[in-house]
ROMIZA-85362 format. One line per field, with one value per atom (N, C-alpha, C, O): residue number from 0; atom name; x, y, z. Coordinates in pm, 1 decimal. Example, Ala and Ser with C-alpha at 12.3 -4.5 7.8 and 13.67 -1.06 7.14 Angstrom:
<sites>
semar	c(0  0  0  0  1  1  1  1)
kolse	c(N  CA  C  O  N  CA  C  O)
px	c(1319.0  1230.0  1320.0  1423.6  1285.0  1367.0  1290.0  1340.9)
py	c(-569.0  -450.0  -330.0  -331.9  -225.0  -106.0  3.0  113.8)
pz	c(780.0  780.0  780.0  846.5  708.0  714.0  787.0  803.9)
</sites>
This chain:
<sites>
semar	c(0  0  0  0  1  1  1  1  2  2  2  2  3  3  3  3  4  4  4  4  5  5  5  5  6  6  6  6  7  7  7  7  8  8  8  8  9  9  9  9  10  10  10  10  11  11  11  11  12  12  12  12  13  13  13  13  14  14  14  14  15  15  15  15  16  16  16  16  17  17  17  17  18  18  18  18  19  19  19  19  20  20  20  20  21  21  21  21  22  22  22  22  23  23  23  23  24  24  24  24  25  25  25  25  26  26  26  26  27  27  27  27  28  28  28  28  29  29  29  29  30  30  30  30  31  31  31  31  32  32  32  32  33  33  33  33  34  34  34  34  35  35  35  35  36  36  36  36  37  37  37  37  38  38  38  38  39  39  39  39  40  40  40  40  41  41  41  41  42  42  42  42  43  43  43  43  44  44  44  44  45  45  45  45  46  46  46  46  47  47  47  47  48  48  48  48  49  49  49  49  50  50  50  50  51  51  51  51  52  52  52  52  53  53  53  53  54  54  54  54  55  55  55  55  56  56  56  56  57  57  57  57)
kolse	c(N  CA  C  O  N  CA  C  O  N  CA  C  O  N  CA  C  O  N  CA  C  O  N  CA  C  O  N  CA  C  O  N  CA  C  O  N  CA  C  O  N  CA  C  O  N  CA  C  O  N  CA  C  O  N  CA  C  O  N  CA  C  O  N  CA  C  O  N  CA  C  O  N  CA  C  O  N  CA  C  O  N  CA  C  O  N  CA  C  O  N  CA  C  O  N  CA  C  O  N  CA  C  O  N  CA  C  O  N  CA  C  O  N  CA  C  O  N  CA  C  O  N  CA  C  O  N  CA  C  O  N  CA  C  O  N  CA  C  O  N  CA  C  O  N  CA  C  O  N  CA  C  O  N  CA  C  O  N  CA  C  O  N  CA  C  O  N  CA  C  O  N  CA  C  O  N  CA  C  O  N  CA  C  O  N  CA  C  O  N  CA  C  O  N  CA  C  O  N  CA  C  O  N  CA  C  O  N  CA  C  O  N  CA  C  O  N  CA  C  O  N  CA  C  O  N  CA  C  O  N  CA  C  O  N  CA  C  O  N  CA  C  O  N  CA  C  O  N  CA  C  O  N  CA  C  O  N  CA  C  O)
px	c(-808.3  -815.3  -677.4  -639.7  -601.3  -468.0  -375.2  -284.9  -398.7  -317.0  -338.5  -242.5  -463.4  -490.1  -436.4  -389.9  -442.4  -383.0  -232.4  -173.5  -170.6  -27.4  6.6  106.8  -76.6  -53.8  -67.0  13.7  -168.5  -185.2  -67.8  -22.8  -17.8  98.2  221.5  300.4  238.3  351.4  339.9  439.0  220.7  200.7  226.0  290.3  176.2  196.5  344.6  396.6  412.5  555.6  635.7  731.4  597.7  666.4  644.3  735.8  522.9  494.8  576.4  627.3  589.3  671.9  818.4  885.8  866.9  1004.7  1024.2  1128.2  925.4  934.1  934.3  1009.6  850.7  847.7  981.1  1027.6  1043.2  1176.0  1278.0  1362.5  1270.9  1367.8  1352.9  1452.6  1229.1  1204.7  1242.7  1298.6  1211.8  1243.1  1119.4  1011.6  1135.5  1018.6  968.6  1045.4  839.8  771.4  681.5  679.3  609.8  522.1  413.9  378.8  361.7  254.8  303.5  227.3  428.4  478.6  582.1  652.6  593.3  694.6  666.5  760.1  540.5  507.7  562.6  580.4  590.0  645.3  791.4  840.4  860.4  1002.8  1032.7  1144.8  934.9  955.2  1065.4  1151.4  1064.4  1161.0  1279.2  1357.3  1293.5  1403.7  1360.0  1240.9  1457.8  1428.0  1423.3  1362.6  1484.7  1491.1  1356.0  1334.9  1262.1  1130.1  1060.2  991.3  1077.0  1017.4  1081.0  1012.2  1212.3  1280.2  1229.7  1203.4  1215.9  1168.2  1024.3  992.5  937.4  797.2  783.9  709.6  856.2  850.7  904.7  848.4  1012.4  1068.2  974.6  958.2  912.4  818.5  698.9  655.6  645.2  530.3  565.3  487.8  682.4  722.2  745.6  702.3  813.2  844.1  717.3  698.8  629.3  506.2  416.2  350.2  413.1  335.1  387.6  309.7  519.1  577.1  553.1  526.4  562.8  537.8  392.4  364.9  298.9  158.2  127.6  53.1  184.4  159.0  216.9  150.7  339.0  404.1  342.5  337.1  295.9  235.5  98.9  56.0  30.9  -104.8  -113.6  -217.9  -7.6  -6.3  -70.0  -77.2)
py	c(-396.8  -520.5  -583.6  -629.7  -585.4  -643.7  -561.3  -615.2  -431.1  -343.4  -375.9  -378.1  -401.3  -434.3  -572.0  -593.3  -666.3  -797.7  -783.2  -848.5  -697.3  -671.9  -612.8  -650.0  -520.9  -460.5  -565.9  -569.1  -652.5  -758.3  -855.7  -899.5  -889.9  -979.4  -914.4  -981.0  -786.2  -714.8  -714.3  -736.0  -690.0  -689.4  -827.2  -837.6  -931.4  -1066.5  -1103.8  -1161.7  -1070.5  -1098.0  -1020.7  -1073.5  -896.3  -816.2  -873.4  -875.1  -919.9  -981.2  -1108.5  -1133.3  -1189.4  -1309.5  -1274.0  -1338.7  -1171.3  -1127.9  -1076.5  -1101.2  -1005.4  -956.3  -1072.0  -1069.9  -1172.7  -1289.4  -1362.1  -1411.0  -1370.0  -1431.9  -1352.9  -1411.1  -1221.7  -1136.8  -1147.4  -1153.1  -1150.2  -1157.7  -1295.1  -1307.0  -1398.6  -1534.3  -1606.9  -1548.4  -1734.7  -1813.9  -1778.5  -1773.6  -1754.4  -1735.9  -1857.9  -1948.9  -1859.4  -1972.7  -1984.3  -2094.8  -1870.8  -1872.0  -1902.6  -1956.8  -1869.3  -1886.8  -1997.6  -2005.0  -2082.4  -2188.7  -2289.5  -2350.8  -2308.3  -2404.5  -2363.1  -2447.8  -2234.3  -2188.5  -2229.7  -2237.1  -2256.0  -2284.2  -2433.7  -2471.7  -2519.7  -2664.5  -2708.3  -2788.0  -2657.8  -2698.0  -2602.8  -2611.4  -2514.6  -2420.4  -2284.1  -2255.9  -2201.3  -2063.8  -2047.3  -1951.6  -2136.7  -2120.0  -2123.7  -2044.4  -2212.0  -2204.1  -2070.8  -2020.9  -2012.2  -1881.0  -1772.3  -1681.9  -1780.6  -1682.7  -1692.5  -1590.5  -1814.8  -1833.1  -1785.1  -1716.7  -1820.3  -1779.9  -1627.8  -1566.8  -1567.0  -1421.2  -1352.6  -1253.0  -1404.7  -1346.0  -1357.5  -1262.3  -1474.5  -1493.2  -1400.2  -1338.4  -1389.8  -1301.9  -1155.5  -1081.8  -1113.7  -973.7  -941.7  -837.2  -1030.2  -1003.6  -1001.3  -911.1  -1100.4  -1099.8  -981.7  -924.7  -944.9  -828.9  -700.6  -616.5  -684.8  -565.5  -560.1  -453.3  -675.1  -678.0  -643.4  -564.1  -703.0  -672.0  -524.9  -461.2  -472.4  -333.3  -237.5  -141.8  -262.8  -170.8  -175.9  -73.9  -292.8  -302.8  -236.2  -192.6  -227.9  -173.1  -39.4  -5.8  35.4  166.8  269.5  386.0)
pz	c(-4122.7  -4049.0  -4035.4  -3927.7  -4146.7  -4140.9  -4051.7  -3987.7  -4048.5  -3964.7  -3817.2  -3740.2  -3776.6  -3636.0  -3600.7  -3488.7  -3695.0  -3669.9  -3651.0  -3564.9  -3731.8  -3717.2  -3581.1  -3520.1  -3533.6  -3402.0  -3292.4  -3199.6  -3302.6  -3202.4  -3203.6  -3097.7  -3322.0  -3329.0  -3268.2  -3201.2  -3291.3  -3232.0  -3079.7  -3009.9  -3028.3  -2883.2  -2821.6  -2717.1  -2885.2  -2832.3  -2836.0  -2740.7  -2946.1  -2955.3  -2852.3  -2795.8  -2827.2  -2725.5  -2585.7  -2503.3  -2559.9  -2429.2  -2409.4  -2300.1  -2514.9  -2504.0  -2479.1  -2398.9  -2547.8  -2526.5  -2384.5  -2323.5  -2331.5  -2193.8  -2094.5  -1997.1  -2118.3  -2030.0  -2033.6  -1930.6  -2150.7  -2160.0  -2080.1  -2012.1  -2087.8  -2019.3  -1868.0  -1796.1  -1819.5  -1675.6  -1621.6  -1512.5  -1699.3  -1657.8  -1609.7  -1599.5  -1580.1  -1541.3  -1402.1  -1306.0  -1393.2  -1266.1  -1244.7  -1327.5  -1137.0  -1110.3  -1218.4  -1259.7  -1263.6  -1361.9  -1502.9  -1583.0  -1535.5  -1671.6  -1682.5  -1783.2  -1584.0  -1587.3  -1698.1  -1749.4  -1736.5  -1840.7  -1976.0  -2063.5  -1995.1  -2122.1  -2139.3  -2252.0  -2030.7  -2035.2  -2028.2  -1994.3  -2059.6  -2052.4  -2148.2  -2110.6  -2270.5  -2372.7  -2382.4  -2477.2  -2288.7  -2289.7  -2340.3  -2353.3  -2368.2  -2407.1  -2559.2  -2607.2  -2636.3  -2780.8  -2850.4  -2942.2  -2812.0  -2876.3  -2852.7  -2941.7  -2734.1  -2707.5  -2792.4  -2839.8  -2811.8  -2896.3  -3039.4  -3103.2  -3090.5  -3227.3  -3243.6  -3340.9  -3149.5  -3159.1  -3149.7  -3226.5  -3055.3  -3041.2  -3166.4  -3211.8  -3221.9  -3344.3  -3462.5  -3538.8  -3478.2  -3588.6  -3573.7  -3671.0  -3452.5  -3430.8  -3454.7  -3515.7  -3406.5  -3426.0  -3573.3  -3621.8  -3643.8  -3784.3  -3868.5  -3950.2  -3849.3  -3928.5  -3891.1  -3978.0  -3763.7  -3722.3  -3783.1  -3828.0  -3785.0  -3845.2  -3996.1  -4051.2  -4062.4  -4205.7  -4236.4  -4326.4  -4161.5  -4184.3  -4156.3  -4230.7  -4050.8  -4015.5  -4119.5  -4159.7  -4162.5  -4257.5  -4396.4  -4465.2  -4438.6  -4572.6  -4578.7  -4685.5  -4466.7  -4467.3  -4395.6  -4339.7  -4396.5  -4332.9  -4417.6  -4378.5)
</sites>
């Protein structure tokens, strides 16, 4: 169960990183209200916790 949660966190973090790389579109403009730094922090936290959960329960 923890392994699948880790995979989902990794996927969500990767999607956020991809959205940051592509930039704001009409559908994702609300994510960039406070700038790009909150997205970087959220994506980093999700990726790191997902990787830790996945690696510990391999």
